[in-house]
N, C-alpha and C positions, 0 to 999 in steps of 0.2 A: 503493500499500500505506500512506505514512504517513496519508495522509487517511482510510483507513480506523479507523484505532485513535482520531484525533481524534472521529470522527463516533461508537463505539462511548463513548468517554469522555466524551461532551456527553448520550449520551441515558441512560446512567446517571446524569448529572446531573440533569437534566431532571425526573426524581423528587422533587427535592430541594423541600422545601416550607418548612423553618423554618432559622434561621438556626444555624449551628454554629459551636462557636468554635475559632480555630486552634490549631495546634499551637502548642509550648512555642518561643520567640525568636521567633513570627511576629506579624505583626498583620493580620488581617482587613479590608479597606476594599471599603467597599459603595459602589455607586456606582445612580445612575441620573440621568437627564435628564426634562425635563417639557417641552412645548411647548403652548402657547396661540394657538387660532386666533383670538382678539381685537389676541395683543401683536406687538409687531415683536421678541421676544424669547422665548427658551426658560432654564429652570431647571435648575441642577443640584446636586444632592444627592450629597453626600461623609458617611462613616459609618466611622472607624478604632477597631476594638477589640482586646481583649488576649487571648491564651489563658484570660484568665478568663470574659472575654464585657464586663467594664468598657469603657465610652468612652474612649480614647484621646482623642479630638479629633474636629469633626467641622465640615462648611462648608455651606455655601446659597448658591451665587453665581449673575449673573444672566448671560446670554449674549447679544449684540445681534444680530437680525436673524432673520425669518421661515426656518425649515429646519425638513426634514423630521426624524422620530423618529430614525433611526438619524444622522444628522449630532449632532443632540444630545446621544445617548448615547456619541458616539465623543470628541464635545469636552470629554466629562465625564469620560470615560478621562482623557486628554490633562489636563485640568486635576487632577484625579485625583493622576495619577501624579507629574506637578511640587510639588504640597502636599507628597506624602508624603517625595518627594526633599529639600524643603525644611525638611521636619520630623526628619531623620535616620533613618527608616526605612532598614533592611536589608533586612529579609526578608520580603517582605507577597506576603498572596492577595486577590487583587481579584474581586471577585462581583460580575455582573449580571445583569439578568433580559433583555440583549437577545442570544439564541443568534448572531447575525451577528457580534456584536463580540468576543465571546470567541470565535467558532472563528474570526475573521479573526487575532486575534493570538495564539491556537496554531497558526495555520499559518504554515510560512517562507515561503510564497509570498507576496508582496506586489503588488497592481494598484493602480500610483501613479495611472495613465490617470482618476480619478475623484477630487473632494474627499477624498469617503470615502479612499479608498487612499493620499493623501496625507498625511492625519491621523492613520489605522493605524501606517505608516511616519513619524511622529514618534513616537510613543506606543511603538513597535519601538525608538526609538534610546534614550530615554527608561528605557527597563526595563534597558539596559545601565549605567545607575547602581547599580542596585540586586545585594547580593551574592544573592538569591533572589527573584524573581517568579512566580507562579502565575495562573493565568484560569480562573475555575470559573465555571458557568452556576449560578444559582439564581431558582425562579420567583419571581414578584410576590412573595406572599404571605409571601415568607422577606427580601426587599428592602425590605420596607414602611417602614421609618424612615430608606431612603435616599431612596424615592420621596414621604414627604409633607417633607423636606429640598427636595427639587425643586420641587415643591409650591410649597412658601413663601416659594422664591426667587423665583415669576413673581411675586408682589405687594409681595417687602421695596423699599425705597428702594434701599439698598445689600447689598454681601455682608457675609454673616454668619459668623463664626468664632468655636468656640466649642474649649475644652479641657475633658481632663475635671473642672476644679474650676469652670466657668461653666453644665457643660451643662443645667441648671435653665432656663436661659432656652429653652430649645426648648419647653417644656412649655405 
C-alpha cells in the first residue's frame, strides 16, 4: 500500500518540466550525473537555490571509474548530501531526473545486496543529519543547470565550487 502512494507521487511529479522554487525556509538542490564512454570518470553537477530562485552555491565534481548512469546519479546524490550538510543547510529538497534514485530514497525498503543499494543506504544515513529532507523527480529540461554542471565536470582538471557571489564563473 505504501509503494502505491510513492508511485502516485512520482507520476504526478513526472509532469514537472520547469524548475520551481522551494518553500520559504528550504533550499532546493538539483543534482545530475553524467557519464562518458571515452573516459574512466563521471561528472557530478549540483546546484542549490533559495526560495527566491537565487543560486546559493554550486559544484561540478569528477568521480573516478567507468560506471553505469544510475551509479553516477546516486554518487552525485551522496556527494550533494555531504556538501549540503557541510554548508549547514537544515531543510532541503533534492531534485533529480533519475526516477529510480528518487523512488529508492522515498521508499523505506533498502536493497543492500548491490553497489547501488549500499550507496542508497549511505544517503539515507546522511538524510538523518537534516531537519527536513525531501526528494522529488524533475524532468531533464527542468534539471538543465545541474546537467550542464555534470557535463562540465567531465572535462575539468579539478573540482569546481561556487558560492552565490562567484557564480558568474559558470557562464
